[in-house]
N, C-alpha and C positions, 0 to 999 in steps of 0.2 A: 508158638510160631509154626506155620505150616512148612513141612519139609518137602524136599524134592521127591517126586515119584521115581524111585530108582529103577523099577522094572520097565525100561523104556520099550522093550520089545512088545509087551502087551498093549501099551498105549499106541505104539506105532502101527500095530496091526489093525486096531480099531479105527484109527484115523485114516489109514489107507483104505479100509473097507468103506468108510463113510465118504471118502473122496472119489470112490469109483463111480457112484451114481450122481443124479441131480442133487444139488445141495440146497437145503432150505435157507432162507434168509435169517441170519442170526440177529436176535434183538439186542439192543443196547441194555446193559444190566444183567445179561445172561452170564452164567458162570460155567466154564469148561476147563478141563486139563489142556494146557498149551505146552508145546515143545519149545524149550529154550535152546537155541543153536549153540550158545556160548559154552554150555557144559553137557549138552545132549540129554538133559533130564526133562521130565514132565512136571509142571507145576500147576496148581489150581489158580485160575485167573478170571478176572471179570472184564467183560467187553464194555469199553467206555465210549467208543465212537466208531464210525465206519465211513468209508469213502469209496467212490468208484475208481477203477484203474483201467488202463489200456491193455492190461495183460488178459488174454483170452482165457488162460488156464485159471487165473484168479481174478475174476472181474471185480471183486470187492476185497478191500483190505480192512482189517479190524484193529483198532487201537486198544490194547489190553493192558490191564494192571495186574501184576502178580501179587496175589493176596499176601499180606503181612511182610512184603518186601518194600524197600525204598522205591520211591517213584522214579528214580533215575534208571531203573530197569524197564520201565514201561516202553512198549514198542509197537510198531505196526507189523501185523502178521497176516499171512494168507490163510485161506481155509484149510490148506494142506497141513498146517501145523496145529490145528484145533481138533480135539477129539469130540466131534459133535454127537457121538453115541452116548456121551455121559453128560447130559445137560445140567446135572447137579453140580458138577465141577469139584466134587470132593474127592479126597484121596481114597477113602474106603469104598465109595460107590464105584470107583473104577476097578476094583478088585486088586489094588496094589497096596503095598505096605508103606505107610507114610513115614515109618521109622527106619526103613531099610538103609537110607543114605547116612544115617547117624550110627551105623554099626549094629543096629538091632537093639540098642539100649533103650528100653521102654520105662526106665525109672523116672518118676516124676521129679522135675527140677525144683529145688528150693527157691525161695524168693531171691536170695543172694546169687545163686547160680544163674537164674534167669536174667538178672540185671547184668551180670558179667558177660553172659552170652550175647545179650543185646548190644552191649558196648563194643565187644570184639567184632561183631558182624554188622554194626551200624544199623540196627533195627530201629526205625523211627517210633517215637511215642505215639500211641493211638489216640484218636480224638476222645475216646471214652475215658482216658487217663488224665485228660486236661481239665482245668477248672472251666466253669461255664463261659466266661468271657473269652478266654483263650481258644476254647473249642469252637465258639461262634466265628472268630476271626479265621481259624484254620479251615473251617468248612467253606467260608467265603473264598479264601485263597485257593483251595483245591478246586472249587467250581470254576474260577476264572482261569486257572492254569492247567486244567486237567488233561487237555489234548496238546500233544507236541507234534507239530506238523513238520518242523525242520529235523530231518533224521541225521544229516551229515553236513559238515562244513569242510571246505578246503582252505587252509591257511598256510602259506608257504609250501613246504614239501609234505605237509601232513594232511591226511584226510581223517577227520575226527568224528566219531559217533557222539551225538549230543546227548545230554541227560534230561534236560527240562525244557519247558516252554519258555520262549522269549518273545516279547512284543515287538518284533520287527514290523515296520509300517507297511501298509498297502499289500501288494501281492507278494512281497518278500516273506511275509510271515506265514504264507501258505505253500512256499516252495519246499520240496523234499530235500534240496541241497542248495547251500549258498557258497559262493566263492568270496573270500575275504582277503583283502590286501594286508599282508603282515606288517607293512610299514605305516600306512595311514588308516587302516582298519575299515576302509570303505567296503561295503558289501554289494554283491552283484548276483543276479539270478542265472546268468549264462556264462559258460566257460570262455566263450570267445570275447565277451565283454571284459572278463577278468584278464585275459591275455593282452588285450589292447590297453587296458588300464595300466598294467605293469610296465608296458613300453613307454607310457607317458608320465607315470607317477614320479614326482620329484623328491618324495620323502625317502630317506634311507635310515631314519632313526625317529624315535618319538619327538614331537614338537615341544620340547622343554629343555631345561638346563641339565647337563650331566653333573651329578653330584657324587658319583662313585664309579671307580674303575679299578679292577684288579684282575689280572689275567685276561680271560675272554669274557668276563662278566662286567656289565655296566648297568647303572641305575639312573633313570631320568626323572626329574620332578616336573610334572605338568599341572598347571593351574587350570581348574575347570572353568573359571570365568574367562580366561584368555583364549583357551582352546576348547570351546564348548562342543563343537561337532566331533572332534577326536574323542573326547571323554564320553560323549553320549554313545558313540559306536563301541567304545571299550566296555561300557556298562551293558549294552545289548549282547555283546559277545560273552561277557561274564555270566549273564543270566542263563545262558544255555547250559551252564554247569553248576549253578547255584539255585537252590529251590526257593528260598525266602528272601531273595534280593529285591528291594523295592525302589532303589535309586536307578532311574533310567535317563531322565531328561533334565531334571533340575540339578545340575552339577556345579553350579557357580560357587557354592559354599564348601567345595571339597578340593583337596590336593590329591594328585594321583602319582604314585611312585612305580615306574615301569621297569621291571628287571628284564634285561636282554642278554642274549648270547651274541657276541660280536665276531664277525669274520670279515673277509675282504669284500663281501657283497653288501654288508650293512649290519644293522642291529635287529636281531630277530626276537620278538617278544616271547617270553616263556612264562611270565606271571606278573602280578601287580598287587599292590594294596592301596587303599584310599583312606583318607582321614579327614575329619572336619577341620576347617580352619580355626574355628573357635568352639570347641566342644564343651557344653555345659557340665558334662560329667568327667572331664579330663581324660577322655578316651584317646588313645594314641593310634587307634586303627578302627576303621568302620567296616571294611570289606577286604577280603584277601582271596586270591585265586592263583593256583598254578595250573596251567593248561595240562590236560591229561597226558600228552606225550612226554611231558617233562616232570611228571610226578615221580616220587620215590627217588629223586636225585638230591634231596636236601634243600631245594629251593624254598619250600615253605618256611622252614626254620630260619633260612637266610633273610627272608622278608620280615619275619617276626623280630629277629634280632635287630634289623634296621629300624623298625618302628620304635623299639626301646632305646636304641642309640640316639635317634633324633630326640626322643623325650629327655634323655640325659643332657643333651646339649641345651635344651630349653629349660632344664631344671624342673622337669615334671615327673611325677610318680603316677602311673595310671595303668591302663590295660585296654583290651579290645572291647568293642560294644558287645553286650550280652542280649539274648542268648547266642552261644556259638553253635555252628552246625556240627553234625556228628564227626566229620573229618576234621573240622577246626578244633574240636575238643581234644582229639587224639594228638594233633600237632602241637597245640599249645601246652598240653600237659607234659609232653616230652621235653619241650623247650624249657618250661619252668623248672622241671626236675633237674635238668642239666645245669642251668644257670645258677640255681640255688645251691646245689651240691658242689659245683665248681668254686663258688664263693666260700662255702663252709670249709672246703679243703684248705684254702689258703688263709682263712680267718677262723680258726677253730673256736675262738672265744666270742664270736659275734652274737648279736641280738637280732630280733626280727626287724627292729628299726634300721640296723646296719644293712641288712639284706635288702630292704626296700630302697634305701638311699643309693646303694651301690648298683643295683640291677634295674632300678626304675619300675619294678613290678609292684603293683598295688598291694596293700596290706592284706586284703581279703584273699587275693590269689596266692600270696606267700603262705598265709595261714592254711588255706585249703591244700596246697601242695605238701607242706610239712606234715599235715595231718594224714594225708594219703601215704606218705613215706614212713609213718609211725614215729615221727620226731617231735610230736606234740603230746604232752602228758597231762591228762585231766586230774587235777588235785584240788580238793576243797573248793569246788565250784568254779574253777577257772582253769585255763590251759597254761602249762609251762613248756618252754622250749627246752627240749631234752635231747642231747647229742651224745649218746653212748658210742664209744669208739667202734665197737663191733658192728653195730647197726649202720653207722655212717660208712665204714669201710666196705660193708656188703653192698650198699647202694653205689658207692664209688666204683667198685669193681664191675658192677653191672652196667653202669651208665657211661662213665668217663672214657673207657676204651673205644666206645663208638662215638667219638667226638664229632658233632655235626659241623657243617660248613657255616660259619657265622661271619658277620660283617667285620672287616678289619678297620678299626676306627682310624688308623693312620692313613687309610686310602679314602676316607670320607671328606669331601670338601663341601661343607654345607653350613649355611646360616639361615635362620627363619626368614621366609619370604615376606611374612607380615608380622609386624610387632604385636606384642600381646596387648589386648584391650584392658582397660582398668578392671573390668569384671573378671577377665582371665587372670590378671595378676592377683586379685583377691582370692580366686579359687586355688591358685598355687600356694598362697600363704596358708589357707585353710588346710590344704592337703598336707603341707609340711607340718603344721601344728598337730594334725591328727596322728603323726608318728611320734610325737613327744611322749615321754613316759608319764602316765597318768597314775595317781595314787590308787592302789588296789587293782590295777590292771597287770596281772602277773605275766601276761603274754609278753610284755615289753620290759619288765623290770627284773625278771628272774635271771639268776646267774646260770651260765651254761654248765650242764652236768657232763662229766667225762667218765662216769662209771660204766663198766661193762655189764 
């Protein structure tokens, strides 16, 4: 992975010198070091697109992609932030140390270290690492969504920098900033239109039934078929922060669960998740988002716990649609670890089947989580559930003190909006039968070990 160019003074001087005289028009596809304002470092980047501006000092802006970084960091920059004296765009050709920002450690990473580094820093998988079919789809997706025109949105009291392209219709998709009503999610291109709309908008909460209320948090269930326009606006908003979201307009087959903070002015959206009304794979969640101003408050795990609580009410065992995004993997892995270890603590003689039934987490997700925690033991061609007290206590001391904010089942007032179809009932029976003990399947029939 390309590291930041730490010696910003050298890059700044070359960029300033280049900006002093007439600037050549930079071509799309060119690579240059670019100053990232967020951390004051220079990074190699590729020019993806350009546009004319009304600014005399910067008559053109360039949309750039920082090489080997997630596309959420892509942004529009002026010529004053581009080191045009280094057209190669490489770290070494700029005369700067590419390893300086990592403390000067030039040791080559092992495959395991590289994988862990990529997981921690959310480095996306490159197209070259994908299989042929997935790579072709990824290239098509990147070509269709490579340029993000909307830089900012104003929703409620928050002005938020967007991460990705979203297909807002007509001229709204080319605006640099959109104003969005936090109650009905209608989008506008002018601030005065937004102010007028707020004075006329009758909404003060999502247009659905309230199914959960505890403290200042509330959850509303909205049917995509009954409230099509609201759900379409919600999906367009979510796409600004989700790279691979494909659901925008065909929302009739989905239910949306909107998490809000409630005050005397109304219910302010902080996040949501959606799920199919009749999932062929028994998925309890299709898409999940916490808006950036409300991230790192535990709302992601709260929404995940709600999806599993609804599944328990329906008698389902399942999980989210795969594959998960990079941030989704981190949040889900943390939730699975907590839910499984919390159950093991109160049921020390449990089996994998017990864990699945109690938590509504699918067998594959339970197995993967236990394996990551070192609680599955490979023996004679199969996996055994092994719970040595010392290992379990170490994990409990690490995870349980940081108890996440989860759904309080006593505050949930919910019943399924639609009865299960015969096909869905059959899938539930098959899902339950898959948890039965099978001869030779040691993963489900082995006794729990308590040896240290």
